[in-house]
mmCIF file of the N, C-alpha and C atoms, coordinates in Angstrom:
data_MODEL
# 
_entry.id   MODEL 
# 
loop_
_atom_site.group_PDB 
_atom_site.id 
_atom_site.type_symbol 
_atom_site.label_atom_id 
_atom_site.label_alt_id 
_atom_site.label_comp_id 
_atom_site.label_asym_id 
_atom_site.label_entity_id 
_atom_site.label_seq_id 
_atom_site.pdbx_PDB_ins_code 
_atom_site.Cartn_x 
_atom_site.Cartn_y 
_atom_site.Cartn_z 
_atom_site.occupancy 
_atom_site.B_iso_or_equiv 
_atom_site.pdbx_formal_charge 
_atom_site.auth_seq_id 
_atom_site.auth_comp_id 
_atom_site.auth_asym_id 
_atom_site.auth_atom_id 
_atom_site.pdbx_PDB_model_num 
ATOM 1   N N  . MET A 1 1  ? -8.287  2.377   -14.401 1.00 0.00 ? 1  MET A N  1 
ATOM 2   C CA . MET A 1 1  ? -9.435  3.249   -14.315 1.00 0.00 ? 1  MET A CA 1 
ATOM 3   C C  . MET A 1 1  ? -8.962  4.632   -13.850 1.00 0.00 ? 1  MET A C  1 
ATOM 4   N N  . ILE A 1 2  ? -9.371  5.678   -14.534 1.00 0.00 ? 2  ILE A N  1 
ATOM 5   C CA . ILE A 1 2  ? -9.018  7.037   -14.154 1.00 0.00 ? 2  ILE A CA 1 
ATOM 6   C C  . ILE A 1 2  ? -10.138 7.601   -13.284 1.00 0.00 ? 2  ILE A C  1 
ATOM 7   N N  . ARG A 1 3  ? -9.776  8.049   -12.110 1.00 0.00 ? 3  ARG A N  1 
ATOM 8   C CA . ARG A 1 3  ? -10.741 8.614   -11.182 1.00 0.00 ? 3  ARG A CA 1 
ATOM 9   C C  . ARG A 1 3  ? -10.671 10.138  -11.222 1.00 0.00 ? 3  ARG A C  1 
ATOM 10  N N  . GLU A 1 4  ? -11.618 10.774  -10.588 1.00 0.00 ? 4  GLU A N  1 
ATOM 11  C CA . GLU A 1 4  ? -11.655 12.232  -10.510 1.00 0.00 ? 4  GLU A CA 1 
ATOM 12  C C  . GLU A 1 4  ? -10.408 12.735  -9.777  1.00 0.00 ? 4  GLU A C  1 
ATOM 13  N N  . PRO A 1 5  ? -9.658  13.648  -10.377 1.00 0.00 ? 5  PRO A N  1 
ATOM 14  C CA . PRO A 1 5  ? -8.442  14.130  -9.717  1.00 0.00 ? 5  PRO A CA 1 
ATOM 15  C C  . PRO A 1 5  ? -8.758  15.045  -8.536  1.00 0.00 ? 5  PRO A C  1 
ATOM 16  N N  . ALA A 1 6  ? -7.847  15.124  -7.610  1.00 0.00 ? 6  ALA A N  1 
ATOM 17  C CA . ALA A 1 6  ? -7.945  16.044  -6.483  1.00 0.00 ? 6  ALA A CA 1 
ATOM 18  C C  . ALA A 1 6  ? -6.757  16.994  -6.583  1.00 0.00 ? 6  ALA A C  1 
ATOM 19  N N  . GLU A 1 7  ? -6.957  18.235  -6.227  1.00 0.00 ? 7  GLU A N  1 
ATOM 20  C CA . GLU A 1 7  ? -5.889  19.215  -6.321  1.00 0.00 ? 7  GLU A CA 1 
ATOM 21  C C  . GLU A 1 7  ? -5.111  19.285  -5.021  1.00 0.00 ? 7  GLU A C  1 
ATOM 22  N N  . ALA A 1 8  ? -3.806  19.452  -5.148  1.00 0.00 ? 8  ALA A N  1 
ATOM 23  C CA . ALA A 1 8  ? -2.938  19.648  -3.998  1.00 0.00 ? 8  ALA A CA 1 
ATOM 24  C C  . ALA A 1 8  ? -1.887  20.679  -4.392  1.00 0.00 ? 8  ALA A C  1 
ATOM 25  N N  . ILE A 1 9  ? -1.289  21.312  -3.419  1.00 0.00 ? 9  ILE A N  1 
ATOM 26  C CA . ILE A 1 9  ? -0.278  22.340  -3.642  1.00 0.00 ? 9  ILE A CA 1 
ATOM 27  C C  . ILE A 1 9  ? 1.041   21.871  -3.028  1.00 0.00 ? 9  ILE A C  1 
ATOM 28  N N  . VAL A 1 10 ? 2.133   22.071  -3.773  1.00 0.00 ? 10 VAL A N  1 
ATOM 29  C CA . VAL A 1 10 ? 3.462   21.784  -3.237  1.00 0.00 ? 10 VAL A CA 1 
ATOM 30  C C  . VAL A 1 10 ? 3.861   22.986  -2.373  1.00 0.00 ? 10 VAL A C  1 
ATOM 31  N N  . SER A 1 11 ? 4.161   22.737  -1.102  1.00 0.00 ? 11 SER A N  1 
ATOM 32  C CA . SER A 1 11 ? 4.523   23.822  -0.189  1.00 0.00 ? 11 SER A CA 1 
ATOM 33  C C  . SER A 1 11 ? 5.946   24.300  -0.462  1.00 0.00 ? 11 SER A C  1 
ATOM 34  N N  . GLU A 1 12 ? 6.311   25.399  0.165   1.00 0.00 ? 12 GLU A N  1 
ATOM 35  C CA . GLU A 1 12 ? 7.676   25.928  0.041   1.00 0.00 ? 12 GLU A CA 1 
ATOM 36  C C  . GLU A 1 12 ? 8.707   24.892  0.490   1.00 0.00 ? 12 GLU A C  1 
ATOM 37  N N  . ALA A 1 13 ? 8.327   24.021  1.423   1.00 0.00 ? 13 ALA A N  1 
ATOM 38  C CA . ALA A 1 13 ? 9.226   22.982  1.930   1.00 0.00 ? 13 ALA A CA 1 
ATOM 39  C C  . ALA A 1 13 ? 9.214   21.736  1.049   1.00 0.00 ? 13 ALA A C  1 
ATOM 40  N N  . GLY A 1 14 ? 8.413   21.757  -0.041  1.00 0.00 ? 14 GLY A N  1 
ATOM 41  C CA . GLY A 1 14 ? 8.344   20.602  -0.927  1.00 0.00 ? 14 GLY A CA 1 
ATOM 42  C C  . GLY A 1 14 ? 7.379   19.522  -0.467  1.00 0.00 ? 14 GLY A C  1 
ATOM 43  N N  . VAL A 1 15 ? 6.489   19.865  0.451   1.00 0.00 ? 15 VAL A N  1 
ATOM 44  C CA . VAL A 1 15 ? 5.545   18.903  1.010   1.00 0.00 ? 15 VAL A CA 1 
ATOM 45  C C  . VAL A 1 15 ? 4.224   18.966  0.244   1.00 0.00 ? 15 VAL A C  1 
ATOM 46  N N  . VAL A 1 16 ? 3.679   17.792  -0.071  1.00 0.00 ? 16 VAL A N  1 
ATOM 47  C CA . VAL A 1 16 ? 2.365   17.699  -0.705  1.00 0.00 ? 16 VAL A CA 1 
ATOM 48  C C  . VAL A 1 16 ? 1.487   16.825  0.179   1.00 0.00 ? 16 VAL A C  1 
ATOM 49  N N  . ASN A 1 17 ? 0.336   17.339  0.569   1.00 0.00 ? 17 ASN A N  1 
ATOM 50  C CA . ASN A 1 17 ? -0.626  16.543  1.336   1.00 0.00 ? 17 ASN A CA 1 
ATOM 51  C C  . ASN A 1 17 ? -1.558  15.855  0.349   1.00 0.00 ? 17 ASN A C  1 
ATOM 52  N N  . ILE A 1 18 ? -1.573  14.531  0.387   1.00 0.00 ? 18 ILE A N  1 
ATOM 53  C CA . ILE A 1 18 ? -2.423  13.753  -0.506  1.00 0.00 ? 18 ILE A CA 1 
ATOM 54  C C  . ILE A 1 18 ? -3.776  13.557  0.177   1.00 0.00 ? 18 ILE A C  1 
ATOM 55  N N  . PRO A 1 19 ? -4.863  13.930  -0.486  1.00 0.00 ? 19 PRO A N  1 
ATOM 56  C CA . PRO A 1 19 ? -6.185  13.781  0.126   1.00 0.00 ? 19 PRO A CA 1 
ATOM 57  C C  . PRO A 1 19 ? -6.472  12.325  0.518   1.00 0.00 ? 19 PRO A C  1 
ATOM 58  N N  . LEU A 1 20 ? -7.152  12.156  1.643   1.00 0.00 ? 20 LEU A N  1 
ATOM 59  C CA . LEU A 1 20 ? -7.458  10.815  2.149   1.00 0.00 ? 20 LEU A CA 1 
ATOM 60  C C  . LEU A 1 20 ? -8.239  9.974   1.146   1.00 0.00 ? 20 LEU A C  1 
ATOM 61  N N  . GLY A 1 21 ? -9.137  10.584  0.382   1.00 0.00 ? 21 GLY A N  1 
ATOM 62  C CA . GLY A 1 21 ? -9.898  9.840   -0.617  1.00 0.00 ? 21 GLY A CA 1 
ATOM 63  C C  . GLY A 1 21 ? -9.004  9.232   -1.676  1.00 0.00 ? 21 GLY A C  1 
ATOM 64  N N  . VAL A 1 22 ? -7.985  9.967   -2.101  1.00 0.00 ? 22 VAL A N  1 
ATOM 65  C CA . VAL A 1 22 ? -7.037  9.455   -3.097  1.00 0.00 ? 22 VAL A CA 1 
ATOM 66  C C  . VAL A 1 22 ? -6.232  8.307   -2.498  1.00 0.00 ? 22 VAL A C  1 
ATOM 67  N N  . LEU A 1 23 ? -5.791  8.492   -1.259  1.00 0.00 ? 23 LEU A N  1 
ATOM 68  C CA . LEU A 1 23 ? -5.051  7.417   -0.584  1.00 0.00 ? 23 LEU A CA 1 
ATOM 69  C C  . LEU A 1 23 ? -5.906  6.156   -0.460  1.00 0.00 ? 23 LEU A C  1 
ATOM 70  N N  . ALA A 1 24 ? -7.146  6.333   -0.073  1.00 0.00 ? 24 ALA A N  1 
ATOM 71  C CA . ALA A 1 24 ? -8.046  5.185   0.096   1.00 0.00 ? 24 ALA A CA 1 
ATOM 72  C C  . ALA A 1 24 ? -8.261  4.461   -1.226  1.00 0.00 ? 24 ALA A C  1 
ATOM 73  N N  . GLU A 1 25 ? -8.464  5.214   -2.321  1.00 0.00 ? 25 GLU A N  1 
ATOM 74  C CA . GLU A 1 25 ? -8.648  4.590   -3.630  1.00 0.00 ? 25 GLU A CA 1 
ATOM 75  C C  . GLU A 1 25 ? -7.416  3.794   -4.047  1.00 0.00 ? 25 GLU A C  1 
ATOM 76  N N  . ALA A 1 26 ? -6.242  4.256   -3.610  1.00 0.00 ? 26 ALA A N  1 
ATOM 77  C CA . ALA A 1 26 ? -4.995  3.576   -3.961  1.00 0.00 ? 26 ALA A CA 1 
ATOM 78  C C  . ALA A 1 26 ? -4.682  2.436   -2.997  1.00 0.00 ? 26 ALA A C  1 
ATOM 79  N N  . GLY A 1 27 ? -5.509  2.265   -1.978  1.00 0.00 ? 27 GLY A N  1 
ATOM 80  C CA . GLY A 1 27 ? -5.268  1.208   -1.003  1.00 0.00 ? 27 GLY A CA 1 
ATOM 81  C C  . GLY A 1 27 ? -4.183  1.566   -0.007  1.00 0.00 ? 27 GLY A C  1 
ATOM 82  N N  . LEU A 1 28 ? -3.954  2.866   0.195   1.00 0.00 ? 28 LEU A N  1 
ATOM 83  C CA . LEU A 1 28 ? -2.948  3.331   1.148   1.00 0.00 ? 28 LEU A CA 1 
ATOM 84  C C  . LEU A 1 28 ? -3.648  3.961   2.338   1.00 0.00 ? 28 LEU A C  1 
ATOM 85  N N  . SER A 1 29 ? -3.076  3.787   3.505   1.00 0.00 ? 29 SER A N  1 
ATOM 86  C CA . SER A 1 29 ? -3.628  4.409   4.700   1.00 0.00 ? 29 SER A CA 1 
ATOM 87  C C  . SER A 1 29 ? -2.503  5.151   5.408   1.00 0.00 ? 29 SER A C  1 
ATOM 88  N N  . PRO A 1 30 ? -2.838  6.113   6.263   1.00 0.00 ? 30 PRO A N  1 
ATOM 89  C CA . PRO A 1 30 ? -1.792  6.814   7.002   1.00 0.00 ? 30 PRO A CA 1 
ATOM 90  C C  . PRO A 1 30 ? -0.876  5.821   7.712   1.00 0.00 ? 30 PRO A C  1 
ATOM 91  N N  . GLY A 1 31 ? 0.414   6.042   7.588   1.00 0.00 ? 31 GLY A N  1 
ATOM 92  C CA . GLY A 1 31 ? 1.394   5.156   8.205   1.00 0.00 ? 31 GLY A CA 1 
ATOM 93  C C  . GLY A 1 31 ? 1.949   4.097   7.271   1.00 0.00 ? 31 GLY A C  1 
ATOM 94  N N  . THR A 1 32 ? 1.371   3.954   6.071   1.00 0.00 ? 32 THR A N  1 
ATOM 95  C CA . THR A 1 32 ? 1.867   2.983   5.095   1.00 0.00 ? 32 THR A CA 1 
ATOM 96  C C  . THR A 1 32 ? 3.222   3.436   4.559   1.00 0.00 ? 32 THR A C  1 
ATOM 97  N N  . ALA A 1 33 ? 4.197   2.541   4.548   1.00 0.00 ? 33 ALA A N  1 
ATOM 98  C CA . ALA A 1 33 ? 5.513   2.855   3.984   1.00 0.00 ? 33 ALA A CA 1 
ATOM 99  C C  . ALA A 1 33 ? 5.413   2.843   2.464   1.00 0.00 ? 33 ALA A C  1 
ATOM 100 N N  . VAL A 1 34 ? 5.934   3.891   1.813   1.00 0.00 ? 34 VAL A N  1 
ATOM 101 C CA . VAL A 1 34 ? 5.879   3.995   0.364   1.00 0.00 ? 34 VAL A CA 1 
ATOM 102 C C  . VAL A 1 34 ? 7.253   4.346   -0.194  1.00 0.00 ? 34 VAL A C  1 
ATOM 103 N N  . LEU A 1 35 ? 7.448   4.011   -1.457  1.00 0.00 ? 35 LEU A N  1 
ATOM 104 C CA . LEU A 1 35 ? 8.610   4.461   -2.222  1.00 0.00 ? 35 LEU A CA 1 
ATOM 105 C C  . LEU A 1 35 ? 8.100   5.455   -3.250  1.00 0.00 ? 35 LEU A C  1 
ATOM 106 N N  . ILE A 1 36 ? 8.860   6.501   -3.470  1.00 0.00 ? 36 ILE A N  1 
ATOM 107 C CA . ILE A 1 36 ? 8.454   7.561   -4.383  1.00 0.00 ? 36 ILE A CA 1 
ATOM 108 C C  . ILE A 1 36 ? 9.578   7.795   -5.374  1.00 0.00 ? 36 ILE A C  1 
ATOM 109 N N  . HIS A 1 37 ? 9.194   7.906   -6.669  1.00 0.00 ? 37 HIS A N  1 
ATOM 110 C CA . HIS A 1 37 ? 10.204  8.251   -7.675  1.00 0.00 ? 37 HIS A CA 1 
ATOM 111 C C  . HIS A 1 37 ? 9.560   9.060   -8.785  1.00 0.00 ? 37 HIS A C  1 
ATOM 112 N N  . SER A 1 38 ? 10.401  9.804   -9.496  1.00 0.00 ? 38 SER A N  1 
ATOM 113 C CA . SER A 1 38 ? 9.933   10.590  -10.628 1.00 0.00 ? 38 SER A CA 1 
ATOM 114 C C  . SER A 1 38 ? 9.789   9.679   -11.828 1.00 0.00 ? 38 SER A C  1 
ATOM 115 N N  . ASP A 1 39 ? 8.720   9.875   -12.577 1.00 0.00 ? 39 ASP A N  1 
ATOM 116 C CA . ASP A 1 39 ? 8.496   9.133   -13.816 1.00 0.00 ? 39 ASP A CA 1 
ATOM 117 C C  . ASP A 1 39 ? 8.654   10.080  -15.006 1.00 0.00 ? 39 ASP A C  1 
ATOM 118 N N  . GLY A 1 40 ? 9.267   11.231  -14.736 1.00 0.00 ? 40 GLY A N  1 
ATOM 119 C CA . GLY A 1 40 ? 9.485   12.229  -15.776 1.00 0.00 ? 40 GLY A CA 1 
ATOM 120 C C  . GLY A 1 40 ? 8.202   12.925  -16.177 1.00 0.00 ? 40 GLY A C  1 
ATOM 121 N N  . ASP A 1 41 ? 8.333   13.951  -16.997 1.00 0.00 ? 41 ASP A N  1 
ATOM 122 C CA . ASP A 1 41 ? 7.190   14.654  -17.572 1.00 0.00 ? 41 ASP A CA 1 
ATOM 123 C C  . ASP A 1 41 ? 6.163   15.079  -16.524 1.00 0.00 ? 41 ASP A C  1 
ATOM 124 N N  . GLY A 1 42 ? 6.642   15.535  -15.350 1.00 0.00 ? 42 GLY A N  1 
ATOM 125 C CA . GLY A 1 42 ? 5.734   16.037  -14.321 1.00 0.00 ? 42 GLY A CA 1 
ATOM 126 C C  . GLY A 1 42 ? 5.019   14.972  -13.520 1.00 0.00 ? 42 GLY A C  1 
ATOM 127 N N  . ARG A 1 43 ? 5.466   13.731  -13.603 1.00 0.00 ? 43 ARG A N  1 
ATOM 128 C CA . ARG A 1 43 ? 4.797   12.643  -12.878 1.00 0.00 ? 43 ARG A CA 1 
ATOM 129 C C  . ARG A 1 43 ? 5.653   12.148  -11.717 1.00 0.00 ? 43 ARG A C  1 
ATOM 130 N N  . ILE A 1 44 ? 4.972   11.840  -10.636 1.00 0.00 ? 44 ILE A N  1 
ATOM 131 C CA . ILE A 1 44 ? 5.611   11.227  -9.475  1.00 0.00 ? 44 ILE A CA 1 
ATOM 132 C C  . ILE A 1 44 ? 4.836   9.959   -9.162  1.00 0.00 ? 44 ILE A C  1 
ATOM 133 N N  . VAL A 1 45 ? 5.551   8.863   -8.973  1.00 0.00 ? 45 VAL A N  1 
ATOM 134 C CA . VAL A 1 45 ? 4.930   7.569   -8.682  1.00 0.00 ? 45 VAL A CA 1 
ATOM 135 C C  . VAL A 1 45 ? 5.103   7.274   -7.195  1.00 0.00 ? 45 VAL A C  1 
ATOM 136 N N  . VAL A 1 46 ? 4.018   6.908   -6.556  1.00 0.00 ? 46 VAL A N  1 
ATOM 137 C CA . VAL A 1 46 ? 4.024   6.518   -5.143  1.00 0.00 ? 46 VAL A CA 1 
ATOM 138 C C  . VAL A 1 46 ? 3.549   5.080   -5.080  1.00 0.00 ? 46 VAL A C  1 
ATOM 139 N N  . ARG A 1 47 ? 4.386   4.198   -4.523  1.00 0.00 ? 47 ARG A N  1 
ATOM 140 C CA . ARG A 1 47 ? 4.021   2.776   -4.429  1.00 0.00 ? 47 ARG A CA 1 
ATOM 141 C C  . ARG A 1 47 ? 4.237   2.272   -3.020  1.00 0.00 ? 47 ARG A C  1 
ATOM 142 N N  . ARG A 1 48 ? 3.371   1.342   -2.614  1.00 0.00 ? 48 ARG A N  1 
ATOM 143 C CA . ARG A 1 48 ? 3.599   0.684   -1.325  1.00 0.00 ? 48 ARG A CA 1 
ATOM 144 C C  . ARG A 1 48 ? 4.993   0.067   -1.355  1.00 0.00 ? 48 ARG A C  1 
ATOM 145 N N  . HIS A 1 49 ? 5.720   0.254   -0.282  1.00 0.00 ? 49 HIS A N  1 
ATOM 146 C CA . HIS A 1 49 ? 7.081   -0.273  -0.175  1.00 0.00 ? 49 HIS A CA 1 
ATOM 147 C C  . HIS A 1 49 ? 7.102   -1.771  -0.472  1.00 0.00 ? 49 HIS A C  1 
ATOM 148 N N  . GLU A 1 50 ? 6.177   -2.516  0.141   1.00 0.00 ? 50 GLU A N  1 
ATOM 149 C CA . GLU A 1 50 ? 6.164   -3.976  -0.033  1.00 0.00 ? 50 GLU A CA 1 
ATOM 150 C C  . GLU A 1 50 ? 5.900   -4.371  -1.487  1.00 0.00 ? 50 GLU A C  1 
ATOM 151 N N  . ASP A 1 51 ? 5.030   -3.638  -2.188  1.00 0.00 ? 51 ASP A N  1 
ATOM 152 C CA . ASP A 1 51 ? 4.744   -3.949  -3.596  1.00 0.00 ? 51 ASP A CA 1 
ATOM 153 C C  . ASP A 1 51 ? 5.950   -3.658  -4.476  1.00 0.00 ? 51 ASP A C  1 
ATOM 154 N N  . ALA A 1 52 ? 6.605   -2.524  -4.238  1.00 0.00 ? 52 ALA A N  1 
ATOM 155 C CA . ALA A 1 52 ? 7.764   -2.148  -5.043  1.00 0.00 ? 52 ALA A CA 1 
ATOM 156 C C  . ALA A 1 52 ? 8.906   -3.143  -4.850  1.00 0.00 ? 52 ALA A C  1 
ATOM 157 N N  . ILE A 1 53 ? 9.146   -3.553  -3.617  1.00 0.00 ? 53 ILE A N  1 
ATOM 158 C CA . ILE A 1 53 ? 10.215  -4.515  -3.347  1.00 0.00 ? 53 ILE A CA 1 
ATOM 159 C C  . ILE A 1 53 ? 9.893   -5.862  -3.981  1.00 0.00 ? 53 ILE A C  1 
ATOM 160 N N  . ARG A 1 54 ? 8.633   -6.302  -3.877  1.00 0.00 ? 54 ARG A N  1 
ATOM 161 C CA . ARG A 1 54 ? 8.235   -7.571  -4.492  1.00 0.00 ? 54 ARG A CA 1 
ATOM 162 C C  . ARG A 1 54 ? 8.451   -7.522  -6.000  1.00 0.00 ? 54 ARG A C  1 
ATOM 163 N N  . ASP A 1 55 ? 8.025   -6.438  -6.647  1.00 0.00 ? 55 ASP A N  1 
ATOM 164 C CA . ASP A 1 55 ? 8.203   -6.311  -8.091  1.00 0.00 ? 55 ASP A CA 1 
ATOM 165 C C  . ASP A 1 55 ? 9.670   -6.286  -8.469  1.00 0.00 ? 55 ASP A C  1 
ATOM 166 N N  . LEU A 1 56 ? 10.486  -5.614  -7.658  1.00 0.00 ? 56 LEU A N  1 
ATOM 167 C CA . LEU A 1 56 ? 11.922  -5.565  -7.918  1.00 0.00 ? 56 LEU A CA 1 
ATOM 168 C C  . LEU A 1 56 ? 12.525  -6.966  -7.855  1.00 0.00 ? 56 LEU A C  1 
ATOM 169 N N  . LEU A 1 57 ? 12.135  -7.743  -6.847  1.00 0.00 ? 57 LEU A N  1 
ATOM 170 C CA . LEU A 1 57 ? 12.657  -9.104  -6.711  1.00 0.00 ? 57 LEU A CA 1 
ATOM 171 C C  . LEU A 1 57 ? 12.176  -10.024 -7.810  1.00 0.00 ? 57 LEU A C  1 
ATOM 172 N N  . GLU A 1 58 ? 10.903  -9.873  -8.227  1.00 0.00 ? 58 GLU A N  1 
ATOM 173 C CA . GLU A 1 58 ? 10.320  -10.745 -9.248  1.00 0.00 ? 58 GLU A CA 1 
ATOM 174 C C  . GLU A 1 58 ? 10.711  -10.348 -10.663 1.00 0.00 ? 58 GLU A C  1 
ATOM 175 N N  . ASN A 1 59 ? 10.734  -9.041  -10.935 1.00 0.00 ? 59 ASN A N  1 
ATOM 176 C CA . ASN A 1 59 ? 10.911  -8.567  -12.311 1.00 0.00 ? 59 ASN A CA 1 
ATOM 177 C C  . ASN A 1 59 ? 12.172  -7.762  -12.547 1.00 0.00 ? 59 ASN A C  1 
ATOM 178 N N  . GLY A 1 60 ? 12.853  -7.394  -11.490 1.00 0.00 ? 60 GLY A N  1 
ATOM 179 C CA . GLY A 1 60 ? 14.045  -6.585  -11.639 1.00 0.00 ? 60 GLY A CA 1 
ATOM 180 C C  . GLY A 1 60 ? 13.774  -5.118  -11.899 1.00 0.00 ? 60 GLY A C  1 
ATOM 181 N N  . SER A 1 61 ? 12.510  -4.679  -11.724 1.00 0.00 ? 61 SER A N  1 
ATOM 182 C CA . SER A 1 61 ? 12.196  -3.264  -11.922 1.00 0.00 ? 61 SER A CA 1 
ATOM 183 C C  . SER A 1 61 ? 11.118  -2.826  -10.945 1.00 0.00 ? 61 SER A C  1 
ATOM 184 N N  . LEU A 1 62 ? 11.132  -1.515  -10.646 1.00 0.00 ? 62 LEU A N  1 
ATOM 185 C CA . LEU A 1 62 ? 10.112  -0.946  -9.763  1.00 0.00 ? 62 LEU A CA 1 
ATOM 186 C C  . LEU A 1 62 ? 8.899   -0.620  -10.589 1.00 0.00 ? 62 LEU A C  1 
# 
C-alpha cells in the first residue's frame, strides 16, 4: 500500500529526520535498530535489524 509521502531534507552532515508518522506506519519507533542500504535509483531501504537478519538467515538476502 502506498501512503501519502512526507518531505524531508538531507542536511549538510547527511542526516535525514524521518517524520514520526512515517516511522509509526512502518512499525518503527525511536530507538529501534535498523539496517540501511541503497537500492539504487535514488532509493534507500530502512529495515528493522531483526527482520533483515531473519531474512538473511532464511533466504540468504536482505
